A tleap script that builds the chain and sets N, CA, C and O, in Angstrom:
source leaprc.protein.ff14SB
mol = sequence {
  NMET LYS ILE THR THR LYS GLY ARG TYR ALA
  ILE HIE ILE LEU TYR ASP LEU ALA VAL ARG
  GLY GLU ASP GLN PRO VAL SER ALA LYS GLU
  ILE ALA THR ARG GLN GLU ILE SER VAL LYS
  TYR THR GLU GLN ILE ILE SER ILE LEU ASN
  LYS ALA GLY TYR VAL SER SER SER ARG GLY
  HIE GLN GLY GLY TYR ARG LEU THR LYS SER
  LEU SER GLU TYR VAL ILE GLY ASP ILE LEU
  ARG LEU THR GLU GLY SER LEU ALA PRO VAL
  GLU CYS LEU THR THR ASP GLU ASN PRO CYS
  PRO ARG HIE GLY LYS CYS ALA THR ILE LEU
  LEU TRP GLU LYS VAL ASP GLN ALA ILE ARG
  ASP VAL VAL ASP HIE VAL THR LEU GLN ASP
  LEU VAL GLU TRP GLN CGLN
}
set mol.1.N position { 18.611 3.857 -12.710 }
set mol.1.CA position { 17.237 3.980 -12.063 }
set mol.1.C position { 16.997 5.348 -11.520 }
set mol.1.O position { 17.804 5.901 -10.773 }
set mol.2.N position { 15.878 5.883 -11.906 }
set mol.2.CA position { 15.586 7.263 -11.461 }
set mol.2.C position { 14.180 7.166 -10.824 }
set mol.2.O position { 13.244 6.630 -11.417 }
set mol.3.N position { 14.074 7.705 -9.599 }
set mol.3.CA position { 12.770 7.747 -8.966 }
set mol.3.C position { 11.948 8.975 -9.465 }
set mol.3.O position { 12.435 10.104 -9.415 }
set mol.4.N position { 10.748 8.750 -9.925 }
set mol.4.CA position { 10.022 9.873 -10.503 }
set mol.4.C position { 9.338 10.632 -9.414 }
set mol.4.O position { 9.390 10.248 -8.246 }
set mol.5.N position { 8.674 11.745 -9.799 }
set mol.5.CA position { 8.005 12.597 -8.866 }
set mol.5.C position { 6.898 11.796 -8.039 }
set mol.5.O position { 6.665 12.006 -6.849 }
set mol.6.N position { 6.271 10.883 -8.805 }
set mol.6.CA position { 5.239 10.012 -8.074 }
set mol.6.C position { 5.773 9.378 -6.861 }
set mol.6.O position { 5.187 9.512 -5.786 }
set mol.7.N position { 6.826 8.711 -6.973 }
set mol.7.CA position { 7.459 8.011 -5.821 }
set mol.7.C position { 7.979 8.948 -4.754 }
set mol.7.O position { 7.777 8.755 -3.555 }
set mol.8.N position { 8.670 9.994 -5.254 }
set mol.8.CA position { 9.143 10.999 -4.196 }
set mol.8.C position { 8.012 11.666 -3.482 }
set mol.8.O position { 8.049 11.780 -2.257 }
set mol.9.N position { 6.962 12.135 -4.221 }
set mol.9.CA position { 5.859 12.790 -3.646 }
set mol.9.C position { 5.022 11.801 -2.742 }
set mol.9.O position { 4.457 12.249 -1.745 }
set mol.10.N position { 4.941 10.575 -3.045 }
set mol.10.CA position { 4.168 9.639 -2.270 }
set mol.10.C position { 4.915 9.629 -0.783 }
set mol.10.O position { 4.272 9.631 0.267 }
set mol.11.N position { 6.260 9.617 -0.843 }
set mol.11.CA position { 6.939 9.658 0.454 }
set mol.11.C position { 6.728 10.983 1.152 }
set mol.11.O position { 6.609 10.999 2.377 }
set mol.12.N position { 6.676 12.064 0.459 }
set mol.12.CA position { 6.478 13.417 1.024 }
set mol.12.C position { 5.005 13.426 1.594 }
set mol.12.O position { 4.784 13.900 2.708 }
set mol.13.N position { 4.076 12.931 0.866 }
set mol.13.CA position { 2.646 12.900 1.413 }
set mol.13.C position { 2.547 12.055 2.658 }
set mol.13.O position { 1.980 12.498 3.656 }
set mol.14.N position { 3.090 10.833 2.628 }
set mol.14.CA position { 3.032 10.078 3.961 }
set mol.14.C position { 3.814 10.717 5.055 }
set mol.14.O position { 3.437 10.589 6.220 }
set mol.15.N position { 4.908 11.416 4.740 }
set mol.15.CA position { 5.604 12.035 5.789 }
set mol.15.C position { 4.806 13.200 6.385 }
set mol.15.O position { 4.792 13.406 7.599 }
set mol.16.N position { 4.166 13.931 5.532 }
set mol.16.CA position { 3.254 14.988 6.009 }
set mol.16.C position { 2.161 14.617 6.912 }
set mol.16.O position { 1.815 15.283 7.887 }
set mol.17.N position { 1.597 13.423 6.497 }
set mol.17.CA position { 0.545 12.788 7.390 }
set mol.17.C position { 1.150 12.311 8.702 }
set mol.17.O position { 0.513 12.403 9.751 }
set mol.18.N position { 2.394 11.795 8.648 }
set mol.18.CA position { 3.053 11.299 9.867 }
set mol.18.C position { 3.288 12.369 10.855 }
set mol.18.O position { 3.184 12.136 12.059 }
set mol.19.N position { 3.605 13.547 10.388 }
set mol.19.CA position { 3.915 14.636 11.334 }
set mol.19.C position { 2.733 15.556 11.638 }
set mol.19.O position { 2.784 16.292 12.623 }
set mol.20.N position { 1.649 15.542 10.812 }
set mol.20.CA position { 0.510 16.415 10.916 }
set mol.20.C position { -0.765 15.772 11.177 }
set mol.20.O position { -1.709 16.441 11.597 }
set mol.21.N position { -0.874 14.419 10.943 }
set mol.21.CA position { -2.169 13.791 10.902 }
set mol.21.C position { -2.542 12.916 12.009 }
set mol.21.O position { -3.456 12.099 11.891 }
set mol.22.N position { -1.814 13.069 13.163 }
set mol.22.CA position { -2.067 12.189 14.327 }
set mol.22.C position { -3.446 12.527 14.998 }
set mol.22.O position { -4.233 11.642 15.334 }
set mol.23.N position { -3.671 13.788 15.159 }
set mol.23.CA position { -4.874 14.227 15.869 }
set mol.23.C position { -6.159 14.231 15.056 }
set mol.23.O position { -7.233 13.885 15.547 }
set mol.24.N position { -6.017 14.634 13.798 }
set mol.24.CA position { -7.262 14.774 12.975 }
set mol.24.C position { -6.823 14.486 11.481 }
set mol.24.O position { -5.628 14.541 11.194 }
set mol.25.N position { -7.680 14.211 10.626 }
set mol.25.CA position { -7.461 13.972 9.219 }
set mol.25.C position { -6.938 15.246 8.574 }
set mol.25.O position { -7.251 16.377 8.945 }
set mol.26.N position { -6.130 14.962 7.595 }
set mol.26.CA position { -5.467 16.179 6.863 }
set mol.26.C position { -5.958 16.137 5.396 }
set mol.26.O position { -5.946 15.089 4.751 }
set mol.27.N position { -6.381 17.292 4.905 }
set mol.27.CA position { -6.943 17.387 3.577 }
set mol.27.C position { -5.862 17.293 2.417 }
set mol.27.O position { -4.712 17.665 2.652 }
set mol.28.N position { -6.164 16.873 1.349 }
set mol.28.CA position { -5.212 16.852 0.224 }
set mol.28.C position { -4.781 18.185 -0.109 }
set mol.28.O position { -3.622 18.371 -0.479 }
set mol.29.N position { -5.633 19.160 -0.008 }
set mol.29.CA position { -5.282 20.565 -0.266 }
set mol.29.C position { -4.156 21.082 0.654 }
set mol.29.O position { -3.215 21.729 0.195 }
set mol.30.N position { -4.277 20.771 2.013 }
set mol.30.CA position { -3.389 21.143 2.979 }
set mol.30.C position { -1.952 20.484 2.673 }
set mol.30.O position { -0.904 21.128 2.725 }
set mol.31.N position { -2.034 19.157 2.357 }
set mol.31.CA position { -0.766 18.397 2.081 }
set mol.31.C position { -0.101 19.097 0.788 }
set mol.31.O position { 1.093 19.397 0.766 }
set mol.32.N position { -0.892 19.305 -0.176 }
set mol.32.CA position { -0.397 19.797 -1.493 }
set mol.32.C position { 0.361 21.150 -1.260 }
set mol.32.O position { 1.471 21.392 -1.734 }
set mol.33.N position { -0.376 22.012 -0.467 }
set mol.33.CA position { 0.121 23.387 -0.182 }
set mol.33.C position { 1.512 23.257 0.604 }
set mol.33.O position { 2.495 23.894 0.224 }
set mol.34.N position { 1.555 22.420 1.695 }
set mol.34.CA position { 2.849 22.325 2.353 }
set mol.34.C position { 3.859 21.678 1.543 }
set mol.34.O position { 5.015 22.094 1.608 }
set mol.35.N position { 3.557 20.705 0.787 }
set mol.35.CA position { 4.579 19.940 0.019 }
set mol.35.C position { 4.890 20.582 -1.333 }
set mol.35.O position { 5.790 20.095 -2.018 }
set mol.36.N position { 4.241 21.585 -1.734 }
set mol.36.CA position { 4.323 22.246 -2.946 }
set mol.36.C position { 4.160 21.339 -4.139 }
set mol.36.O position { 4.992 21.270 -5.043 }
set mol.37.N position { 3.030 20.642 -4.087 }
set mol.37.CA position { 2.554 19.723 -5.156 }
set mol.37.C position { 1.220 20.160 -5.596 }
set mol.37.O position { 0.466 20.666 -4.766 }
set mol.38.N position { 0.872 20.023 -6.765 }
set mol.38.CA position { -0.474 20.415 -7.177 }
set mol.38.C position { -1.467 19.545 -6.527 }
set mol.38.O position { -1.212 18.362 -6.301 }
set mol.39.N position { -2.703 20.146 -6.188 }
set mol.39.CA position { -3.662 19.423 -5.613 }
set mol.39.C position { -4.101 18.142 -6.383 }
set mol.39.O position { -4.305 17.059 -5.835 }
set mol.40.N position { -4.218 18.378 -7.643 }
set mol.40.CA position { -4.681 17.232 -8.476 }
set mol.40.C position { -3.681 16.089 -8.397 }
set mol.40.O position { -4.061 14.936 -8.197 }
set mol.41.N position { -2.473 16.392 -8.547 }
set mol.41.CA position { -1.365 15.390 -8.478 }
set mol.41.C position { -1.411 14.680 -7.104 }
set mol.41.O position { -1.310 13.456 -7.024 }
set mol.42.N position { -1.572 15.504 -5.995 }
set mol.42.CA position { -1.647 14.996 -4.716 }
set mol.42.C position { -2.763 13.969 -4.524 }
set mol.42.O position { -2.597 12.911 -3.916 }
set mol.43.N position { -3.857 14.336 -5.059 }
set mol.43.CA position { -5.131 13.428 -5.005 }
set mol.43.C position { -4.882 12.184 -5.789 }
set mol.43.O position { -5.335 11.122 -5.363 }
set mol.44.N position { -4.189 12.228 -6.915 }
set mol.44.CA position { -3.913 11.032 -7.715 }
set mol.44.C position { -2.981 10.097 -6.855 }
set mol.44.O position { -3.213 8.891 -6.766 }
set mol.45.N position { -2.030 10.638 -6.294 }
set mol.45.CA position { -1.040 9.740 -5.487 }
set mol.45.C position { -1.815 9.244 -4.218 }
set mol.45.O position { -1.756 8.054 -3.911 }
set mol.46.N position { -2.470 10.053 -3.550 }
set mol.46.CA position { -3.320 9.678 -2.332 }
set mol.46.C position { -4.275 8.439 -2.787 }
set mol.46.O position { -4.470 7.476 -2.045 }
set mol.47.N position { -4.801 8.552 -3.970 }
set mol.47.CA position { -5.707 7.418 -4.406 }
set mol.47.C position { -4.967 6.182 -4.427 }
set mol.47.O position { -5.470 5.168 -3.944 }
set mol.48.N position { -3.766 6.173 -4.966 }
set mol.48.CA position { -2.930 4.991 -5.033 }
set mol.48.C position { -2.628 4.455 -3.602 }
set mol.48.O position { -2.708 3.254 -3.340 }
set mol.49.N position { -2.297 5.347 -2.743 }
set mol.49.CA position { -1.962 5.048 -1.416 }
set mol.49.C position { -3.232 4.496 -0.658 }
set mol.49.O position { -3.150 3.546 0.120 }
set mol.50.N position { -4.311 5.099 -0.914 }
set mol.50.CA position { -5.594 4.662 -0.296 }
set mol.50.C position { -5.940 3.283 -0.701 }
set mol.50.O position { -6.236 2.458 0.163 }
set mol.51.N position { -5.924 2.947 -2.074 }
set mol.51.CA position { -6.230 1.677 -2.613 }
set mol.51.C position { -5.244 0.523 -1.976 }
set mol.51.O position { -5.628 -0.631 -1.781 }
set mol.52.N position { -4.060 0.948 -1.711 }
set mol.52.CA position { -3.093 -0.047 -1.210 }
set mol.52.C position { -3.207 -0.120 0.354 }
set mol.52.O position { -2.450 -0.844 1.001 }
set mol.53.N position { -4.155 0.636 0.930 }
set mol.53.CA position { -4.261 0.603 2.385 }
set mol.53.C position { -3.313 1.358 3.256 }
set mol.53.O position { -3.302 1.205 4.478 }
set mol.54.N position { -2.504 2.188 2.610 }
set mol.54.CA position { -1.541 2.935 3.424 }
set mol.54.C position { -2.148 4.155 4.080 }
set mol.54.O position { -1.604 4.633 5.076 }
set mol.55.N position { -3.282 4.698 3.555 }
set mol.55.CA position { -4.097 5.786 4.126 }
set mol.55.C position { -5.487 5.410 4.097 }
set mol.55.O position { -5.928 4.552 3.333 }
set mol.56.N position { -6.275 6.145 5.050 }
set mol.56.CA position { -7.678 6.003 4.924 }
set mol.56.C position { -8.277 7.417 4.921 }
set mol.56.O position { -7.718 8.376 5.453 }
set mol.57.N position { -9.483 7.479 4.267 }
set mol.57.CA position { -10.115 8.753 4.070 }
set mol.57.C position { -11.390 8.857 4.793 }
set mol.57.O position { -12.095 7.871 5.006 }
set mol.58.N position { -11.699 10.098 5.186 }
set mol.58.CA position { -13.054 10.360 5.761 }
set mol.58.C position { -13.601 11.615 5.070 }
set mol.58.O position { -12.879 12.548 4.721 }
set mol.59.N position { -14.891 11.571 4.901 }
set mol.59.CA position { -15.544 12.656 4.169 }
set mol.59.C position { -16.044 13.791 5.098 }
set mol.59.O position { -15.954 13.700 6.323 }
set mol.60.N position { -16.545 14.807 4.498 }
set mol.60.CA position { -17.154 15.855 5.317 }
set mol.60.C position { -16.293 17.051 5.601 }
set mol.60.O position { -15.164 17.133 5.118 }
set mol.61.N position { -16.797 17.971 6.367 }
set mol.61.CA position { -16.109 19.180 6.731 }
set mol.61.C position { -14.783 18.995 7.378 }
set mol.61.O position { -13.807 19.703 7.131 }
set mol.62.N position { -14.800 17.960 8.259 }
set mol.62.CA position { -13.568 17.730 8.973 }
set mol.62.C position { -12.856 16.461 8.411 }
set mol.62.O position { -12.100 15.792 9.115 }
set mol.63.N position { -13.129 16.168 7.133 }
set mol.63.CA position { -12.616 15.005 6.492 }
set mol.63.C position { -11.124 15.223 6.022 }
set mol.63.O position { -10.528 16.297 6.103 }
set mol.64.N position { -10.632 14.100 5.543 }
set mol.64.CA position { -9.226 14.127 5.105 }
set mol.64.C position { -8.662 12.815 5.077 }
set mol.64.O position { -9.354 11.819 4.863 }
set mol.65.N position { -7.344 12.773 5.299 }
set mol.65.CA position { -6.550 11.477 5.164 }
set mol.65.C position { -5.807 11.207 6.434 }
set mol.65.O position { -5.433 12.139 7.145 }
set mol.66.N position { -5.586 9.960 6.734 }
set mol.66.CA position { -4.826 9.506 7.930 }
set mol.66.C position { -3.950 8.264 7.468 }
set mol.66.O position { -4.196 7.582 6.472 }
set mol.67.N position { -3.026 8.099 8.234 }
set mol.67.CA position { -2.159 6.878 8.062 }
set mol.67.C position { -3.003 5.742 8.689 }
set mol.67.O position { -3.821 6.005 9.570 }
set mol.68.N position { -2.816 4.514 8.252 }
set mol.68.CA position { -3.527 3.404 8.695 }
set mol.68.C position { -2.649 2.396 9.549 }
set mol.68.O position { -3.173 1.470 10.167 }
set mol.69.N position { -1.323 2.625 9.549 }
set mol.69.CA position { -0.454 1.740 10.304 }
set mol.69.C position { 0.435 2.660 11.146 }
set mol.69.O position { 0.386 3.888 11.079 }
set mol.70.N position { 1.312 1.909 12.003 }
set mol.70.CA position { 2.307 2.689 12.720 }
set mol.70.C position { 3.431 3.115 11.743 }
set mol.70.O position { 3.610 2.524 10.678 }
set mol.71.N position { 4.171 4.157 12.148 }
set mol.71.CA position { 5.135 4.651 11.207 }
set mol.71.C position { 6.254 3.691 10.788 }
set mol.71.O position { 6.807 3.736 9.689 }
set mol.72.N position { 6.544 2.794 11.791 }
set mol.72.CA position { 7.672 1.762 11.470 }
set mol.72.C position { 7.222 0.764 10.468 }
set mol.72.O position { 8.062 0.052 9.917 }
set mol.73.N position { 5.903 0.654 10.179 }
set mol.73.CA position { 5.381 -0.330 9.177 }
set mol.73.C position { 5.408 0.194 7.788 }
set mol.73.O position { 5.098 -0.552 6.859 }
set mol.74.N position { 5.769 1.469 7.577 }
set mol.74.CA position { 5.825 2.084 6.184 }
set mol.74.C position { 7.223 1.974 5.720 }
set mol.74.O position { 7.995 2.891 5.997 }
set mol.75.N position { 7.637 0.945 5.038 }
set mol.75.CA position { 8.984 0.709 4.492 }
set mol.75.C position { 9.056 1.491 3.137 }
set mol.75.O position { 8.200 1.361 2.262 }
set mol.76.N position { 10.113 2.289 3.037 }
set mol.76.CA position { 10.276 3.227 1.877 }
set mol.76.C position { 10.349 2.332 0.611 }
set mol.76.O position { 9.780 2.708 -0.414 }
set mol.77.N position { 11.032 1.157 0.647 }
set mol.77.CA position { 11.025 0.415 -0.515 }
set mol.77.C position { 9.651 -0.076 -1.006 }
set mol.77.O position { 9.425 -0.179 -2.212 }
set mol.78.N position { 8.806 -0.354 -0.142 }
set mol.78.CA position { 7.410 -0.728 -0.419 }
set mol.78.C position { 6.719 0.370 -1.033 }
set mol.78.O position { 6.022 0.142 -2.022 }
set mol.79.N position { 6.825 1.552 -0.566 }
set mol.79.CA position { 6.190 2.724 -1.059 }
set mol.79.C position { 6.708 3.067 -2.456 }
set mol.79.O position { 5.903 3.475 -3.293 }
set mol.80.N position { 7.855 2.944 -2.725 }
set mol.80.CA position { 8.531 3.194 -3.931 }
set mol.80.C position { 8.035 2.113 -4.998 }
set mol.80.O position { 7.727 2.470 -6.135 }
set mol.81.N position { 7.971 0.839 -4.609 }
set mol.81.CA position { 7.605 -0.263 -5.468 }
set mol.81.C position { 6.118 -0.002 -5.889 }
set mol.81.O position { 5.765 -0.207 -7.051 }
set mol.82.N position { 5.304 0.425 -4.990 }
set mol.82.CA position { 3.889 0.660 -5.202 }
set mol.82.C position { 3.737 1.713 -6.333 }
set mol.82.O position { 2.931 1.556 -7.250 }
set mol.83.N position { 4.524 2.759 -6.229 }
set mol.83.CA position { 4.363 3.931 -7.135 }
set mol.83.C position { 5.205 3.844 -8.335 }
set mol.83.O position { 4.802 4.330 -9.392 }
set mol.84.N position { 6.387 3.240 -8.248 }
set mol.84.CA position { 7.327 3.247 -9.382 }
set mol.84.C position { 7.353 1.815 -10.116 }
set mol.84.O position { 7.710 1.737 -11.292 }
set mol.85.N position { 6.978 0.738 -9.411 }
set mol.85.CA position { 7.157 -0.544 -9.977 }
set mol.85.C position { 8.527 -1.092 -9.588 }
set mol.85.O position { 8.922 -0.909 -8.436 }
set mol.86.N position { 9.211 -1.693 -10.392 }
set mol.86.CA position { 10.530 -2.258 -10.031 }
set mol.86.C position { 11.484 -1.231 -9.805 }
set mol.86.O position { 11.416 -0.221 -10.506 }
set mol.87.N position { 12.444 -1.342 -8.856 }
set mol.87.CA position { 13.543 -0.458 -8.536 }
set mol.87.C position { 14.849 -0.951 -9.130 }
set mol.87.O position { 15.908 -0.386 -8.857 }
set mol.88.N position { 14.783 -2.040 -9.972 }
set mol.88.CA position { 16.017 -2.635 -10.501 }
set mol.88.C position { 16.676 -1.621 -11.457 }
set mol.88.O position { 16.017 -0.917 -12.222 }
set mol.89.N position { 17.943 -1.593 -11.368 }
set mol.89.CA position { 18.750 -0.647 -12.185 }
set mol.89.C position { 18.763 -0.976 -13.768 }
set mol.89.O position { 19.005 -0.112 -14.611 }
set mol.90.N position { 18.500 -2.196 -14.044 }
set mol.90.CA position { 18.493 -2.575 -15.462 }
set mol.90.C position { 17.301 -3.596 -15.729 }
set mol.90.O position { 16.899 -4.345 -14.838 }
set mol.91.N position { 16.800 -3.580 -16.920 }
set mol.91.CA position { 15.639 -4.311 -17.200 }
set mol.91.C position { 15.700 -5.824 -17.010 }
set mol.91.O position { 14.699 -6.467 -16.693 }
set mol.92.N position { 16.942 -6.397 -17.217 }
set mol.92.CA position { 17.015 -7.814 -16.969 }
set mol.92.C position { 16.890 -8.308 -15.528 }
set mol.92.O position { 16.815 -9.512 -15.281 }
set mol.93.N position { 16.869 -7.389 -14.602 }
set mol.93.CA position { 16.619 -7.720 -13.190 }
set mol.93.C position { 15.260 -7.376 -12.643 }
set mol.93.O position { 15.008 -7.444 -11.440 }
set mol.94.N position { 14.351 -6.989 -13.603 }
set mol.94.CA position { 12.989 -6.608 -13.140 }
set mol.94.C position { 12.103 -7.848 -12.907 }
set mol.94.O position { 11.035 -7.678 -12.320 }
set mol.95.N position { 12.424 -8.962 -13.280 }
set mol.95.CA position { 11.615 -10.210 -13.003 }
set mol.95.C position { 12.562 -11.286 -12.447 }
set mol.95.O position { 13.781 -11.210 -12.603 }
set mol.96.N position { 11.964 -12.278 -11.800 }
set mol.96.CA position { 12.766 -13.306 -11.189 }
set mol.96.C position { 13.445 -14.143 -12.279 }
set mol.96.O position { 14.554 -14.617 -12.030 }
set mol.97.N position { 12.869 -14.361 -13.463 }
set mol.97.CA position { 13.389 -15.082 -14.463 }
set mol.97.C position { 14.050 -14.005 -15.396 }
set mol.97.O position { 13.360 -13.145 -15.943 }
set mol.98.N position { 15.349 -14.079 -15.551 }
set mol.98.CA position { 16.062 -13.171 -16.471 }
set mol.98.C position { 15.788 -13.529 -17.882 }
set mol.98.O position { 16.226 -14.585 -18.338 }
set mol.99.N position { 15.006 -12.612 -18.683 }
set mol.99.CA position { 14.810 -12.970 -20.068 }
set mol.99.C position { 15.890 -12.692 -21.023 }
set mol.99.O position { 15.774 -13.013 -22.205 }
set mol.100.N position { 16.995 -12.074 -20.533 }
set mol.100.CA position { 18.096 -11.735 -21.371 }
set mol.100.C position { 18.805 -12.887 -22.026 }
set mol.100.O position { 19.298 -13.799 -21.362 }
set mol.101.N position { 18.852 -12.833 -23.385 }
set mol.101.CA position { 19.580 -13.970 -24.091 }
set mol.101.C position { 20.999 -14.054 -23.689 }
set mol.101.O position { 21.588 -15.112 -23.909 }
set mol.102.N position { 21.623 -13.072 -23.127 }
set mol.102.CA position { 23.012 -13.043 -22.794 }
set mol.102.C position { 23.296 -13.501 -21.264 }
set mol.102.O position { 24.428 -13.596 -20.790 }
set mol.103.N position { 22.150 -13.758 -20.598 }
set mol.103.CA position { 22.294 -14.180 -19.213 }
set mol.103.C position { 23.121 -15.459 -19.117 }
set mol.103.O position { 22.933 -16.390 -19.900 }
set mol.104.N position { 24.034 -15.497 -18.155 }
set mol.104.CA position { 24.958 -16.558 -18.001 }
set mol.104.C position { 26.335 -16.265 -18.628 }
set mol.104.O position { 27.323 -16.844 -18.177 }
set mol.105.N position { 26.442 -15.413 -19.622 }
set mol.105.CA position { 27.647 -15.062 -20.156 }
set mol.105.C position { 27.869 -13.502 -20.167 }
set mol.105.O position { 28.813 -12.997 -20.774 }
set mol.106.N position { 26.972 -12.794 -19.483 }
set mol.106.CA position { 27.033 -11.356 -19.445 }
set mol.106.C position { 28.150 -10.873 -18.431 }
set mol.106.O position { 28.169 -11.255 -17.261 }
set mol.107.N position { 29.077 -10.003 -18.973 }
set mol.107.CA position { 30.130 -9.520 -18.147 }
set mol.107.C position { 29.749 -8.607 -17.081 }
set mol.107.O position { 30.502 -8.427 -16.124 }
set mol.108.N position { 28.557 -7.983 -17.193 }
set mol.108.CA position { 28.159 -6.906 -16.330 }
set mol.108.C position { 27.019 -7.292 -15.342 }
set mol.108.O position { 26.639 -6.481 -14.498 }
set mol.109.N position { 26.502 -8.477 -15.446 }
set mol.109.CA position { 25.299 -8.840 -14.598 }
set mol.109.C position { 25.628 -8.762 -13.133 }
set mol.109.O position { 24.801 -8.296 -12.349 }
set mol.110.N position { 26.845 -9.216 -12.715 }
set mol.110.CA position { 27.265 -9.084 -11.350 }
set mol.110.C position { 27.211 -7.689 -10.794 }
set mol.110.O position { 26.795 -7.451 -9.660 }
set mol.111.N position { 27.638 -6.796 -11.613 }
set mol.111.CA position { 27.716 -5.444 -11.360 }
set mol.111.C position { 26.278 -4.903 -11.038 }
set mol.111.O position { 26.046 -4.292 -9.995 }
set mol.112.N position { 25.353 -5.153 -11.961 }
set mol.112.CA position { 24.001 -4.751 -11.806 }
set mol.112.C position { 23.235 -5.474 -10.631 }
set mol.112.O position { 22.315 -4.893 -10.056 }
set mol.113.N position { 23.584 -6.609 -10.320 }
set mol.113.CA position { 23.058 -7.362 -9.164 }
set mol.113.C position { 23.544 -6.684 -7.846 }
set mol.113.O position { 22.826 -6.595 -6.851 }
set mol.114.N position { 24.834 -6.210 -7.920 }
set mol.114.CA position { 25.373 -5.618 -6.688 }
set mol.114.C position { 24.630 -4.224 -6.578 }
set mol.114.O position { 24.204 -3.874 -5.478 }
set mol.115.N position { 24.468 -3.444 -7.661 }
set mol.115.CA position { 23.862 -2.216 -7.525 }
set mol.115.C position { 22.443 -2.416 -7.056 }
set mol.115.O position { 22.016 -1.652 -6.190 }
set mol.116.N position { 21.634 -3.410 -7.562 }
set mol.116.CA position { 20.311 -3.660 -7.192 }
set mol.116.C position { 20.239 -4.038 -5.660 }
set mol.116.O position { 19.354 -3.594 -4.929 }
set mol.117.N position { 21.179 -4.843 -5.252 }
set mol.117.CA position { 21.173 -5.197 -3.868 }
set mol.117.C position { 21.516 -3.967 -2.922 }
set mol.117.O position { 21.004 -3.915 -1.804 }
set mol.118.N position { 22.295 -3.076 -3.325 }
set mol.118.CA position { 22.602 -1.875 -2.596 }
set mol.118.C position { 21.406 -1.025 -2.489 }
set mol.118.O position { 21.108 -0.512 -1.411 }
set mol.119.N position { 20.721 -0.855 -3.534 }
set mol.119.CA position { 19.457 0.021 -3.467 }
set mol.119.C position { 18.501 -0.662 -2.452 }
set mol.119.O position { 18.042 0.007 -1.527 }
set mol.120.N position { 18.194 -1.951 -2.595 }
set mol.120.CA position { 17.324 -2.672 -1.638 }
set mol.120.C position { 17.870 -2.602 -0.288 }
set mol.120.O position { 17.061 -2.458 0.629 }
set mol.121.N position { 19.127 -2.683 -0.017 }
set mol.121.CA position { 19.633 -2.611 1.370 }
set mol.121.C position { 19.250 -1.291 1.925 }
set mol.121.O position { 19.008 -1.229 3.131 }
set mol.122.N position { 19.169 -0.263 1.213 }
set mol.122.CA position { 18.818 1.020 1.739 }
set mol.122.C position { 17.355 1.251 1.871 }
set mol.122.O position { 16.871 1.547 2.963 }
set mol.123.N position { 16.586 1.117 0.725 }
set mol.123.CA position { 15.153 1.465 0.796 }
set mol.123.C position { 14.346 0.405 1.514 }
set mol.123.O position { 13.227 0.727 1.914 }
set mol.124.N position { 14.791 -0.828 1.722 }
set mol.124.CA position { 13.987 -1.793 2.411 }
set mol.124.C position { 14.313 -1.833 3.972 }
set mol.124.O position { 13.735 -2.597 4.745 }
set mol.125.N position { 15.282 -0.944 4.344 }
set mol.125.CA position { 15.583 -0.835 5.783 }
set mol.125.C position { 15.380 0.593 6.349 }
set mol.125.O position { 15.903 0.968 7.398 }
set mol.126.N position { 14.588 1.351 5.581 }
set mol.126.CA position { 14.364 2.753 6.065 }
set mol.126.C position { 12.843 2.763 6.088 }
set mol.126.O position { 12.202 2.253 5.170 }
set mol.127.N position { 12.271 3.338 7.127 }
set mol.127.CA position { 10.862 3.447 7.279 }
set mol.127.C position { 10.466 4.944 7.475 }
set mol.127.O position { 11.320 5.821 7.605 }
set mol.128.N position { 9.084 5.194 7.489 }
set mol.128.CA position { 8.587 6.490 7.726 }
set mol.128.C position { 8.996 6.977 9.148 }
set mol.128.O position { 9.224 8.170 9.346 }
set mol.129.N position { 9.083 6.081 10.099 }
set mol.129.CA position { 9.503 6.379 11.346 }
set mol.129.C position { 11.007 7.043 11.388 }
set mol.129.O position { 11.313 8.026 12.063 }
set mol.130.N position { 11.844 6.330 10.559 }
set mol.130.CA position { 13.143 6.814 10.398 }
set mol.130.C position { 13.279 8.328 9.872 }
set mol.130.O position { 14.046 9.176 10.328 }
set mol.131.N position { 12.425 8.474 8.881 }
set mol.131.CA position { 12.323 9.881 8.294 }
set mol.131.C position { 11.926 10.827 9.324 }
set mol.131.O position { 12.568 11.872 9.430 }
set mol.132.N position { 10.930 10.582 10.108 }
set mol.132.CA position { 10.456 11.488 11.046 }
set mol.132.C position { 11.583 11.685 12.088 }
set mol.132.O position { 11.853 12.823 12.470 }
set mol.133.N position { 12.202 10.679 12.524 }
set mol.133.CA position { 13.287 10.812 13.544 }
set mol.133.C position { 14.523 11.605 12.973 }
set mol.133.O position { 15.176 12.347 13.707 }
set mol.134.N position { 14.816 11.432 11.683 }
set mol.134.CA position { 15.953 12.223 11.163 }
set mol.134.C position { 15.665 13.635 11.046 }
set mol.134.O position { 16.576 14.456 10.944 }
set mol.135.N position { 14.410 13.968 11.056 }
set mol.135.CA position { 14.075 15.524 10.938 }
set mol.135.C position { 13.938 16.130 12.241 }
set mol.135.O position { 13.786 17.349 12.319 }
set mol.136.N position { 13.980 15.345 13.354 }
set mol.136.CA position { 13.840 15.934 14.728 }
set mol.136.C position { 15.155 16.373 15.242 }
set mol.136.O position { 15.243 16.883 16.359 }
savepdb mol mol.pdb
quit
């Protein structure tokens, strides 16, 4: 499993809003500049976050983006699943029903299930609040 720039940048964008967007909305251009992401890609990712209710937008001269929840409600695993889809390390674990014809006799399925659980144990227990605290 490899996290793409979309997932990584979504976390960076939300982090930027967490540390700079408390008092007033932050523009996509400001975020893009600070996080060294193109404005266009920043806007694409913010659109995904906005549709999911993670950020809200306001128009106008003082417009921009803000977080919609408290920092502890932003679970990193949820953000990654929103932008990346499944975080499973192998295809056969991406759905509840394992479509693999070798399921039940696969020598490596337990290994992949343990890797999947380890990933979930980390990303589903770290929040945006944790990231902010780790940087202080």
